[in-house]
C-alpha positions in Angstrom: 14.0 0.6 2.1 11.3 1.0 -0.6 8.0 2.7 0.2 4.6 1.9 -0.9 1.0 3.4 -0.7 -1.6 0.7 -0.1 -5.2 1.3 -0.5 -8.1 -1.0 0.0 -11.8 -1.2 0.2 -13.6 -3.6 2.6 -16.3 -6.1 1.6 -19.7 -5.5 3.4 -19.2 -8.7 5.3 -16.0 -7.5 6.8 -17.4 -4.2 7.7 -20.2 -5.9 9.5 -17.8 -8.1 11.4 -15.7 -5.0 12.3 -18.9 -3.4 13.8 -19.5 -6.4 16.1 -15.9 -6.3 17.3 -14.4 -2.8 16.7 -10.6 -2.6 16.8 -7.9 -0.5 15.2 -7.2 -3.1 12.3 -4.1 -1.0 11.2 -2.5 -2.0 14.5 -3.5 -5.5 14.1 -2.4 -6.0 10.6 1.0 -3.9 10.9 1.9 -6.5 13.5 1.1 -9.4 11.3 3.4 -8.2 8.5 6.4 -7.3 10.7 7.9 -10.9 10.3 8.0 -10.3 6.6 9.9 -7.1 7.0 7.1 -4.9 6.3 6.8 -1.8 8.4 3.8 0.3 8.5 4.9 4.1 8.6 1.3 5.7 8.6 -2.1 5.0 7.8 -5.6 6.0 8.3 -9.2 5.1 7.6 -10.9 7.1 4.8 -14.4 7.1 3.0 -15.0 7.1 -0.6 -13.5 4.7 -3.1 -11.2 3.2 -0.5 -11.7 2.5 3.3 -8.0 2.3 4.2 -4.8 4.0 3.2 -1.5 3.1 4.4 2.2 4.0 3.8 4.5 1.2 4.5 8.2 0.1 3.8 9.0 -3.3 2.4 12.3 -4.9 1.5 11.5 -5.2 -2.1 8.5 -5.4 -4.5 7.9 -9.2 -4.2 7.5 -8.8 -0.5 4.8 -6.0 -0.7 3.1 -8.1 -3.6 3.0 -11.2 -1.3 1.3 -8.8 1.5 -1.3 -7.6 -1.1 -2.0 -11.1 -2.1 -2.2 -12.4 1.4 -4.7 -9.5 2.1 -6.8 -10.3 -1.0 -6.9 -14.0 -0.4 -8.2 -13.3 3.1 -11.5 -12.2 1.7 -12.0 -9.1 3.7 -11.3 -6.6 0.9 -13.1 -6.2 -2.5 -10.6 -3.9 -4.0 -6.9 -3.0 -3.3 -4.1 -0.8 -4.8 -0.4 -0.9 -4.2 1.6 2.1 -5.5 5.5 2.3 -5.4 6.7 5.6 -4.0 9.9 7.0 -4.9 12.0 8.8 -2.2 13.1 12.3 -2.8 16.7 11.2 -3.9 15.0 8.6 -6.4 12.8 11.2 -7.9 15.7 13.6 -8.4 17.7 10.7 -9.9 14.7 9.9 -12.3 14.6 13.8 -13.2 18.3 13.6 -14.1 18.0 10.5 -16.1 15.0 11.6 -18.0 17.2 14.2 -19.8 19.0 11.4 -21.4 16.1 9.6 -22.7 15.7 11.6 -26.0 11.9 11.6 -26.0 10.5 14.3 -28.2 6.8 15.0 -28.2 4.7 15.4 -31.4 4.2 19.1 -32.2 
């Protein structure tokens, strides 16, 4: 199943609400997306540009896009990024296919 890295930054209002009722939002959110077939494999809270980073599996790009849209529509995040991750086998396949592309850089 395809893997994705999802990163988001909370709004100030969301952080204030979480301070009033502290809980592990990764656990809460992971359960909400299970019915769509999305499984959170790992995640953590960071500081800097993004507040949350997760690695998740999704049946397809459309499903993970729907998750990102649902999160954005909820209003709790001010910025988000979703990155499709290749498995090791997919990466090796891409390396092999790259040799047949015929690209030549200017030199």
